[in-house]
N, C-alpha and C positions, 0 to 999 in steps of 0.2 A: 658911841658906836651902835650902831644899828645891831639888832639880836643877831645872833650866829645864825647865817644861812642854814636852812636844810630844807631840802626839798627833793623830792625824787620818786622815780618810778622804778619798777625791777626790773625784767627781762623784755627786751624787744621782739615782737612776732614777725617783723618782717624779715625775710630771709634774701641773701644776694644771689642773684643769678650767676654771676661770677665773683666768688670769694676773693678777699684780698688774703695776702698771705703776710700776715704781722711776724711770725716767728721765721724771718727768714736766714738761711744760713750763709753767712758771708764770711770772707777772710778776718774781718775783726771780730767776729764772733767763736771761737776756738771750742766754746763749751757747749754748745748746742748739740753739735750729734751724739756727744757723751751723755747728754741731758736726755734724750731722746732714747738711747740704750737703756738708761737707767729706769726710765718709764717704761720702756718695754718689758724688761726683766721683773721689775717690782709688779707689775700688772697680774704676772702670773701668780702671785702669792697672794691675791685679793679673791675671795670666791665672787663671783658672779659680777667681776669686775667688767665686762663689756656690756654694751646695751644695745639695743636695735638701732639700725640705720647708720652703724658703723662708729658712733660716738663711744668715748672711752676717757676714764679719767688721766689727767695728765700733771706733771708737775707743772707748777707755776711758771711761766716763762717772765712773769711780770709781778711785783710785790710792793704794796704800797706800806713803806716802813714806818710811818707817821707823819706828825708826831700826836701824842695824844690831844683830843679837845683843840685839833688845828682844821677838822673838817673832814677827816678821813673816810666817814660814812657818807657824806654828800658827795665826794667824788669817787667814790666807788660806785655809788647807785648814778651818778651821772656819766660814767665810763660804761656802766652795762647798758646804756643805751644802743650802743654801739653791736651791730649784728656779729660781729666777730669777737666778741668778748664774752668769754664765761667766767662769771666771779663766785667765789664761795661766798656763801651765806654769811658765814659766822665767823669771827676772829678765831685763828686757828691754834696762835700761840705755841707753835711747834720749836721755833727755835729759840725761844726764852725760858719754856717752861721745862726743866727737868724731866718730871714723868712723862711728857711727850716725846721730847728728844731722845729719850733711852729709847722709844721704841722703834725710832729709825725710820727711812724714808719711806719704807713699805705704809706706815701708820699713816706720814703726811700725804702720801699719795691717795689713799683711802677718805681723807677729808675734803679731796677736790672734787668738783662738779662735773658732770659728763660733758664733754664736748666732742665738736665735730674737729676733723685733723686741722683744719685751716683756723680754728679758733685759737685766741690768744688766755690761756686761763690766769686769771690775777687772783691774790689773797690779799688781804688787808688784816694785820695787827699793828696798831700805833706804838706798842711799847716796845717793837724792835728797835726803833730809832734809838732809845735810850740803854738798851741792856748792852753792856760790854762784851760778852761772849757771840751775839748775834752776827756781825759783820762776818766775821773768819767762818762761821758755821754757814752761812748763804754763801758765800764764796766756795765752800767746800763741794756744796751741792752744785753751784753755776756759777762761775766767775765771769761769765757773760749775761748774766742776767739784767734787766733792765729795771732800775728803781725807781719809785715815786716817794717823793717827799713833800708834804704839805705844812706849809710853816704859816704861823699869824704872828702879830705884834707880840712879841714874848710876855709884856705886861698884862695884856687881854688875855692871854691863854693861861696865866696863873688864876686868872679870876674866873675862866671858864673851869680850870680844872677844881678849884675851890666849889664852885658851883654844884657839880654833878656830884660831888661827896656829900655834900651838903644835903642836897634832895635826897640822895640814897638814905642817909640816916632818918631822914624826914618820913619818908615811906614806911622805914620799920618800927617808927614812933619813937627813934633814939635821939637823946640830944646830940648836938654839936657844937663846938664853939665857934665864934665869931671869927671872920676872918682877920680881924686884926690881932686875935690871940694867937694866930698862926704868923703873920708876918712881922710881928713886933716882939722882941724878947730883951728885957731891960732897956726899953727905949729905943733900941736901935732894929734895923732891919734883920730878921730872923735869917741868915744864910742857909742855916741847916732844914728849913723848910723844903721838902722834897719837889714841891711845884715850882719854886724857884729853880731847882737845880734843872728840872725838865726843860728850862726855857733858857738855859745857856747853849743856846745851839751849835756853837763853834767847838765846844767840849766834845760832843758827840759826833758832830762832823767830822771831827780830825779823826776818829776811833774809824767811820767808815771809810775814809780816804785814804787810810791804810791798807784796806783791800780792793777797793774799785777807784777807778780814775772817775774824775766828775762827770765826764761825759756819759757814764753809766747811770749818773743819778740827775733825774728831773725834779727842781724844786718848784712846786706849785706855790704861787701866792694865794694863801688862804682869805687873806683881807680882798683882794681884787674878785676872787671867787664868790665871794659874798655880795659884792656889788655889782659883778656883770660878770657871769659865770660863763657865757660863751666863748669869750676870747682864751680862756685859761684852757677850756676843754679842747680847743682845736690845738693849744701848744702839746697837750697830752697828746693827741691823735698822731700829731708828726714826731713826737718822741719816739711813740712805739712802733711807727711806721704803718700804721693803720689807714685805710681809706677814708676821706673826709666822709663821714656817716652822718654824725651829729649837728643839727642844723639849729640857728637862733630860734626857730618856731617849738623847738623842744622845751624852752624855757619860757616861763610866765612869773610874774611878779603877784603874789598872792598879797591884796591889801589888808587884809584880815590879820594874816599872820604877821606880815612886814618883811618878807623876804620872799627869795625865788623857791618856784616848785616845778614840778616838771610834768611835761605832757608829752605821752607817747603813743600812737595807734587809737587817738581820741579818748584815751585815758588820762586823767589828770591825778597827781597824787603828791604828797608831801611828807616829809620826815615824821616820826614819832615825835609826839608832844614834849618828850623829853629832850628834844633837842632845841636850840634858839631860847633858852631860858635867859630872862633878865639875870643881870649881875647883881650880887649886892652894893648896895651903897658904900662908898669907900672914901673916908676923909680925904680931900684933896692934898692935903701935904704929905698924907702917906702915898699916894697915889704918884706924887713927885718923886718919891724917894726910891719907888719903884722904877719909875721911869731913870732916875740917874742910875741907878745900880744897874741896868741893864745897856746903858750908852755905850761903856767900851767893849763889852761883850758882843754887842751889836757890830761894831766894828772891827772887830776880830772876825766876826762871821763873815761879813761883806767883802772883806780882803780875802777870805778862806775861797769863798765861792765867784770871786770876781764880779758880783754885781751887789746891787742895793735895794732894799725895801721902804717904803713909805712906814716906817714904825716911829713910834715916840724917841 
């Protein structure tokens, strides 16, 4: 498989003369008026919370909930090409870290970017998808929120997961075991390896569907986003009810890096070099075991969401 896509530009400089209204309040969105009231009251708790030109911090109307090593950073940066999107730069970890959650929604609001009234505020924290407490907490904040979930082939995601941790240790000059030492125990696949659990998508999805209907969760095909990003981003625009502003010309294939990067306003940019690293060489027999292990869980996930993906 080609190296993990990643390429991207930060914020768009072009403004719309007639902005779209992504956060439309309608009959099927009972949580939106309450969210507006929450943000207004919380804003009073934050010193210097207002900015010139009528911009202010807003609670997110959309969250990219995961999955780790699924392409969340690429998705966020691509979405940030849209002039009606204001994206939080860092992973906030509000709903999954107790030390953050205990500080309340006022703290969460303070982590959001300043945005115009018509803009959609988005944050992404990949760990949300696999954290048991998060779905209920997000629902308590806003039951009408729109959620984005980007997924890749579960086996490839496991390899990417290992690769990230491996290079983190290398940078700190610390030793780290081979991937075989994590994947195999007593001659069998080590099902206790955390990276395997993160790829059991059906288990985590079941938890989210306890609190949100499927129509509130848009699943982005991370593998297709790597190969041909524009059609996937078009689907995201439609799901978020954004006007179609992102074009095919915003994407170009970087032959040197081997994946797509982004172009906006004459600026070309790719993601950090830590993205798209080559995976470790794994014995084909072990890879087959990995594919076999995910075969049934994948089928359960397909049935759960009513669609299939081109995974092993």
